[in-house]
C-alpha positions, 0 to 999 in steps of 0.5 A: 081590324078591330084596332082600326075599327076602335081608331074609326069609333074615337075619330067620329067620336071627337069630331061629334065633340068638336060642335062644341064650339065653346071647347074648341075656342077654349082649345084654341086660345089655352095654354097649360100651367104644368110641366113639359113632361105631363103636357109632352105626354098627353098629347103623345097618349090622345094622338096616339090613341086616335092615330096609332102609327107615329114618330115622337121626339121629346126633344124638341117636342115634336109628334108626327103622325103617319098618313092614316086614311080618312074613314068617313062618319055618317055625317055630311061630310060622308064622300061615300053616301051615294047623293055625295059621289054623284054630285062629284062626278057631276050626276044629278038626278033633276039634271035633263037627259040623267038616266038614273036606271042606268047609273045604278050600281055604277062604279065611279072615280070618286068612289076609288078615291082613297084620302088620308091625313096626318097631324104634326104636333108640337110642345112650345114655349116655356111653362105655361106650355102651347099645343101646336096642332097643324093638320095635313090632308092627302088624296089618292086617285085610281091609277096613281102610285102614291097619294098627293098632298092638298093644298090651297085651295084643294085644301078639303073642308073637313080638314079643319074638323080633324084638327079641331077634333085632336086639339080638343081631345088634348084639351080635354084631358089637360083642362084643369091646368088650362089657363087662357092664352094672353096674347096669340102671335099668327106664326107660319110653320113655315116661318117656325122652320129655318133652312137649313144652310148648306155650309153645314155640309163641309166636306161635300161638293156646293151642289151636293151640300144644297141638294143635302140641306134642300132633303133635310128640310123637306124632311123635317116638315115631312113635306114628300111633295118637296122630297119627290125632286130630289130623287134620281127616276131609278133611285134604289130603295131595296137590295132586292131590286126595288126601285123607282121614285115614286115606289121609294116614297109609297114604301117609305110612307108606309114606315115613317121610321125610314125618314127618321133614319134618312134624318140621322145619316144626313145629321151624321155627316157625309163624306165623297167617296169616288164619284158619289156622296154618302152619308155617312162616308165610307162602305154599307155597314150591315144593319145600317142606311146608307144615303147616297148621292151622285152627280147628274150632269154638272151640277145636278147631284140626286139621291140615287140609293137609300137602302139598309146594308145587308 
């Protein structure tokens, strides 16, 4: 609990620090003229300090946090304030027919919503190194099995402020080696991540190869919305009896290392076993994860199991 309070405090502190527009602009348009190891380790340390649950991959210079619940500070984007909650439900003290006395203490649907945030931090290029921060937001509503990512018009206004906060925090730690970015080419993250060629899965049927390629791409981007259709509705995620696609995703998101394990077994190679495609091929091994795809209909392969052998 103490750790959680520290996270909330640090986030609120950095959000206030980002009020300095000059720092925000410097952070967005700076590169760092020092060794890769220094830039990467600094970005990792700053990110972990605010969002402790994460996966790191120094090879490609990538840091991906798990989903962390947003704790709103006492500022203009505090959705826990009574005024904001009421407005979100369409209530206005000045509106005709509004019974203020009748609404005091009454819970609202928005009051029970939960918001989450996660980041992809990437150290790219060559010396001087560029640090790119991409943020994602999701929303959970009462009755939903799992949060849904907020995209496009649903993207919350508070997300950019938190992206800037992390950017500035990294910049301040590396300020002594920061140099201006000479030329910035805007490239979307989608363009930076080429799609997997299904032909790389040579030992499985074409339909299964296409499905594995889609799963791999969704895992790299941590795009859980894209991953959901790849799963059978009754996918097994626990040998203790856990089944169901929504429950599987919710459980896996709670432990990001599970997605890393799924990436590893796919990268390790897959093979046909009877009417299934298994990654890795063969029988389950104690203590090892295995991904199983099963043919549904004539061409549609879906993930029917991803569990650790016992």
